[in-house]
TORFIDREN-766912 format. One line per 10 residues: for each residue x, y, z of C-alpha. Coordinates in steps of 0.001 Angstrom, whole numbers, plus 500000, padded with zeros to 6 digits. Layout:
X/Y/Z; ...
***
This chain:
677632/634179/831104; 675111/636996/830986; 675012/639441/828111; 673931/642892/829262; 672429/645387/826825; 673760/648918/826905; 670420/650208/828149; 670687/647886/831172; 674160/649258/831876; 672678/652749/831803
670050/651639/834291; 672744/650387/836664; 674376/653813/836517; 671333/655436/838029; 668202/655147/835929; 665585/654022/838401; 663926/650654/837957; 660882/651086/840169; 657720/649068/840606; 654703/651352/840792
654749/654814/842280; 656813/657626/840833; 659193/656027/838353; 657228/653662/836156; 658162/655642/833056; 661859/655340/833871; 661321/651619/834107; 659517/651679/830792; 662596/653164/829094; 664897/650417/830326
662732/647321/829933; 660596/645707/827276; 657499/647339/828761; 655986/649006/831792; 655449/646866/834886; 652007/645309/834618; 649912/645187/837759; 648235/641781/838068; 646494/642106/841440; 643242/643921/842111
642862/644397/845862; 646365/645371/847124; 646430/642454/849570; 648874/640024/847916; 650995/637538/849870; 652678/634902/847637; 653189/634462/843902; 654711/632073/841394; 655416/632208/837654; 656014/629572/834958
656573/629815/831203; 655247/627197/828794; 657153/625851/825815; 654906/627986/823601; 655843/631114/825571; 652573/631358/827495; 653021/632940/830922; 651238/631299/833850; 650975/633235/837121; 649393/632306/840436
649152/634535/843494; 647306/634699/846787; 645305/637819/847519; 642642/638834/850016; 639636/640562/848351; 638790/642360/851617; 639953/642340/855229; 637117/640033/856262; 637626/637633/853346; 640083/634715/853158
643206/634685/851027; 642278/633240/847643; 644566/631712/845034; 644214/633455/841660; 645448/632411/838231; 646196/634634/835236; 647899/633881/831919; 649372/635862/829054; 649804/634855/825407; 651745/637977/824364
654702/638025/826767; 652885/639915/829497; 651433/642767/827466; 647894/641601/828233; 646619/639083/830764; 643548/636937/831140; 640933/637739/833775; 641945/636517/837234; 640332/633178/838144; 639968/632331/841887
641096/628701/841951; 640547/628219/845682; 637074/629740/845942; 635001/627069/847703; 633123/629082/850366; 634974/627238/853127; 636499/630439/854487; 640010/628977/854692; 643133/630776/853456; 645162/629670/850468
648771/629683/851604; 652066/629409/849699; 651413/628080/846171; 653325/626886/843107; 652467/626681/839418; 654108/623790/837529; 653945/622522/833928; 654414/618950/832810; 655811/617760/829470; 652281/617442/828073
651691/621155/828526; 649296/620700/831431; 649365/623380/834131; 649199/622480/837814; 648394/624851/840656; 649389/623349/844018; 648687/625004/847345; 647870/624358/850993; 644563/625406/852527; 644965/626574/856123
642817/628175/858788; 642050/631830/858105; 644680/634238/859450; 647201/631499/860307; 650153/633850/860104; 652892/631393/861078; 653017/629424/857863; 655220/630649/855011; 656988/628609/852316; 658524/626412/855027
655098/625169/856060; 654747/625345/859851; 650941/625477/859888; 648878/622366/859305; 646357/622228/856498; 645209/620354/853401; 647551/620090/850439; 645541/620248/847211; 645961/620820/843481; 644077/621596/840300
645147/620835/836734; 644487/622908/833607; 644136/620897/830401; 642319/621809/827213; 641300/625151/828668; 639461/623616/831640; 640504/623439/835277; 639921/620148/837084; 638161/620048/840458; 640245/620425/843601
642020/617159/844436; 643432/616424/847895; 646873/614846/848086; 646297/613160/851442; 643614/612020/853855; 641699/615085/855018; 641579/613637/858533; 645302/614384/858882; 647301/617600/858478; 650026/618356/855951
652726/620867/856738; 655880/621505/854686; 655955/620741/850947; 657558/621460/847585; 656894/620691/843933; 659376/619600/841268; 659559/618545/837635; 661068/615093/837084; 663385/614429/834098; 660536/612580/832351
658459/615759/832513; 656024/614697/835236; 655095/616834/838230; 656076/615479/841633; 654941/616872/845007; 656675/616063/848309; 655228/616916/851710; 655372/616155/855437; 652302/615208/857443; 651240/613559/860659
650509/609856/860374; 646979/608534/860155; 647179/607047/863659; 648251/610353/865237; 645614/611791/867630; 644282/615200/866600; 645768/616730/869747; 649185/616157/868146; 648425/617771/864783; 651509/619958/865040
654613/620486/862896; 656748/618792/865560; 654897/615526/864885; 654789/615709/861061; 657329/612903/860684; 655787/611205/857634; 657328/612471/854368; 655346/611425/851334; 655489/612064/847599; 653050/611850/844710
653327/612059/840928; 650490/613945/839242; 648821/613002/835984; 646394/615744/835051; 643528/615702/837566; 644634/612333/838960; 647409/611103/841231; 649469/608733/839093; 651460/607202/841934; 652397/607865/845535
655036/606711/847975; 656814/607607/851173; 660316/608834/851957; 660074/608148/855686; 658237/605300/857405; 657381/606252/860998; 656837/603384/863421; 653122/602891/864130; 651685/603943/867474; 650327/601126/869628
646550/601112/869620; 644489/600720/872796; 643663/597177/871738; 647340/596340/871281; 648190/597832/874670; 645491/595716/876347; 646769/592623/874580; 650350/593251/875720; 649222/593879/879286; 647171/590685/879287
650268/588791/878152; 652394/590510/880838; 654663/591909/878145; 656531/595211/878649; 655059/598337/877108; 657304/601246/876291; 655613/604596/876826; 657398/605927/873724; 655562/603317/871615; 652193/604706/872697
652888/608338/871790; 653571/610193/868502; 657260/610929/867922; 658429/614542/867983; 660372/614090/864759; 658482/616436/862452; 659937/617886/859245; 659712/621536/858237; 661309/623612/855463; 661355/620782/852941
663106/621576/849664; 664520/619560/846815; 664361/618296/843256; 664239/615097/841202; 667649/614038/839899; 668554/612588/836500; 667895/609060/837774; 664386/610008/838873; 665282/609939/842579; 663775/612607/844819
666492/614596/846580; 665226/616217/849787; 666551/618500/852474; 664591/619629/855530; 664836/620839/859086; 664409/618355/861906; 663742/619212/865577; 666832/617279/866614; 665436/615873/869826; 666761/612354/869446
669398/611310/871950; 672723/612887/871125; 676234/611850/872079; 676505/611138/875784; 672728/611271/876196; 672616/614957/875302; 670017/616625/873127; 671223/618260/869906; 669778/621434/868475; 667556/621610/865430
669248/620206/862348; 669286/620656/858608; 669354/617147/857183; 669550/615680/853694; 668229/612351/852469; 670953/610144/850982; 668446/607944/849170; 667697/605752/852174; 667981/607840/855324; 668516/611420/856440
672009/612659/857299; 672649/615836/859313; 674257/618676/857353; 674137/621419/859964; 673099/621830/863587; 671685/625051/864994; 672655/626215/868455; 670966/624125/871093; 667808/625634/872637; 667908/628555/870201
665016/629205/867833; 665673/630397/864287; 662409/631089/862495; 663377/630177/858963; 659944/629117/857722; 659528/632330/855703; 662964/631893/854104; 663866/628200/854225; 667120/626751/852874; 666919/625476/849289
668429/622304/847842; 669229/622657/844123; 671433/621045/841483; 673678/622661/838896; 674114/621641/835252; 676617/618925/836227; 674334/617458/838874; 676294/618775/841858; 674169/619530/844907; 673981/623004/846399
672414/624175/849651; 671505/627861/849574; 670737/629499/852908; 671174/632634/855011; 673565/631702/857840; 672659/633059/861266; 676285/633458/862402; 677777/635371/859469; 679222/638854/859962; 676472/640397/857835
673143/639022/856647; 674035/637302/853395; 672840/634618/850995; 675357/631789/850677; 675574/628905/848238; 677254/625832/849747; 678426/623057/847443; 677777/619705/849091; 680808/617464/849343; 679919/613856/850221
676783/615001/852055; 678687/617654/853977; 678693/621434/853577; 681631/622295/851348; 683017/625631/850165; 680565/628452/849619; 680091/631436/847363; 678028/634547/848075; 675428/635504/845484; 674075/638497/847435
675467/640437/850395; 675464/644059/851679; 678371/646074/850345; 678581/649168/852520; 676430/648945/855635; 675625/646352/858292; 672748/645194/856118; 669455/643397/856680; 667591/640791/854648; 663802/640917/854840
663148/637914/852608; 664735/635947/849795; 663867/633218/847303; 665725/630691/845157; 664422/630138/841627; 665151/627034/839541; 665287/628143/835908; 665966/624758/834307; 669132/623263/832839; 671137/623956/835985
670428/627696/835798; 669405/629397/839035; 668505/632800/840395; 668335/634316/843862; 666175/637341/844623; 666647/639192/847884; 664856/642097/849540; 667893/643663/851191; 668790/646837/853058; 672299/648263/853206
671598/650326/856342; 670023/647504/858322; 668308/648029/861645; 664644/647748/862529; 662189/648463/859716; 664768/649910/857271; 663486/652292/854600; 666046/651303/851950; 664833/647788/851140; 665536/647022/847491
665128/643924/845370; 668407/642408/844179; 668952/639475/841835; 671919/637241/841070; 671975/634540/838380; 673866/631242/838335; 674762/630186/834814; 675644/626808/833334; 679350/627454/833943; 678779/627587/837695
679266/631314/838232; 677052/633702/840198; 676720/637108/838573; 677219/640259/840662; 674032/641163/842503; 672007/643674/840500; 669472/646008/842024; 666114/645676/840283; 664148/648289/842208; 664971/651808/843316
662434/652300/846044; 664221/655138/847818; 663623/657302/844757; 659939/656437/844911; 659476/657671/848479; 657124/660592/848839; 655598/662577/851646; 654164/665853/852816; 653607/667905/855928; 650827/670460/856067
649408/672748/858735; 645655/672367/858303; 645028/675056/860919; 647257/677160/863132; 647125/674375/865717; 646812/671209/863628; 649390/669461/861456; 648891/666570/859066; 651767/664617/857555; 652345/661428/855606
655189/659466/854087; 654907/656663/851543; 657613/654076/850920; 657879/651058/848630; 659231/647728/849867; 659715/644428/848012; 658165/641431/849726; 658151/638271/847587; 659332/637439/844079; 659317/634705/841448
661459/634382/838310; 660904/632136/835297; 663049/631836/832179; 661489/632161/828742; 662539/630067/825752; 664508/633140/824625; 666568/632844/827879; 665215/636190/829086; 664014/636155/832715; 660460/637191/833563
659726/638484/837045; 656760/638641/839391; 657219/640800/842456; 655056/641759/845395; 655685/645456/846038; 654293/646923/849258; 653257/650554/849327; 653787/651422/852992; 652116/654669/854139; 652418/656290/857557
649988/659126/858327; 650472/661313/861384; 648264/663982/862954; 649166/666390/865745; 647033/669002/867432; 648155/671718/869853; 645897/673395/872368; 645831/675138/875726; 644202/673707/878840; 641913/675739/881095
644905/676128/883392; 646892/677764/880615; 649191/674810/879936; 650123/674211/876304; 649647/670546/875298; 650037/668553/872088; 648177/665407/871136; 649293/663194/868281; 648285/659997/866556; 649332/657893/863605
647967/655310/861226; 649995/652894/859133; 648746/651016/856105; 650430/648692/853649; 649181/647838/850187; 651034/644820/848744; 650389/644597/844999; 651716/642212/842355; 653651/643376/839284; 655067/641598/836244
657960/642686/834069; 660508/641286/831658; 664097/641724/832840; 666367/643200/830151; 669108/640566/830428; 669783/637330/828581; 670973/634299/830531; 673206/631957/828553
***
């Protein structure tokens, strides 16, 4: 259950909880402190937060110092529950000019901090947490106050795509990823061919052990082909080409027995019943092979790489698949309990209540001990580019119950704008809105959630000018400019999760 202080109840009755902008002081009244801005350049993309056993806060986030600079991965820490933070350290600064994509911060049982991320080509916009863009999966470890050098998790001659990190029951950090095989020609370095799922256990700056969860059949080399031809043996064309069996949107955890549990999306182009071709599939590994859980409509594309399904376990070890179904009446986050590797009954942590609704993005957060949280940037009105996007959160406690979705932000109250006639013929106007983009939640040892959130200050400026042509016709010219400033904020949520 969740105990809710009276001041939090007051907030739910209308006291605005707003990141940045106009209502920071209202937020200050209802929380343990004002939201702390951690970013410097207002160009943040992803973030992650972890809490050490000593209460130290560890935050990583990607931010672009300037429009012509790459996205860098920064690290900051706090020893006083977020009141003050260390100077931001750019962990990915190597002068290569590549972007740091989606990243995670993980802590092992020895108190060592790991920052894991994927380096991708600059401005590769089609990546996201699901990992559709190829790159180099790397990590650094913090021990004794010193960060280790960057260590690559795979051969740099190949490309890694989708990945996730997890803490095993023995307290070690495990990373799972998909990549193309070492014998795949560079022309096929594409997510559709990333059919090799690998895993590695980290030990400080070193890789303790590694293994594979899929074993793709090797591609025949030119020498092997010549040998088979010389022996007049048949050669299957399929054995000479990479298989379009790539894995995207990997998610999972390590169970109590130390076995990696994985779910991912597969292109589904193997032969189906009657020689047909199934649609893309969500599949789960049963310990030996992958079994299909769900099939998307054939020949339809659902771009879920920014909001991939999540495989999690509750306190009793039951498996849950959390996703946003594409066929539901309204956009909604659903939690499906898996029953013998099939989708079972579902509950709904977050869903629109009054309007048609729209979900811009959402994340699942593993809080430890079977506790979970879902954060969702959701609009009640829906439609294109809605102006009522708010951040909602729902918690899953040890008893297996999702709490009612609670609105964390109140961005509509933070909207501002003006319209001014600069001359009798010219008008200048602007409107500023706040929109949540990405979030991360970690649970402190006091069972109080801490939150990182990317809040985008979206400003639209318009100018119109009226004049008269030489022919006496009255004309109006207008123009507009839109800017967004995504910044990162930290705050302590005034609830206790039990």
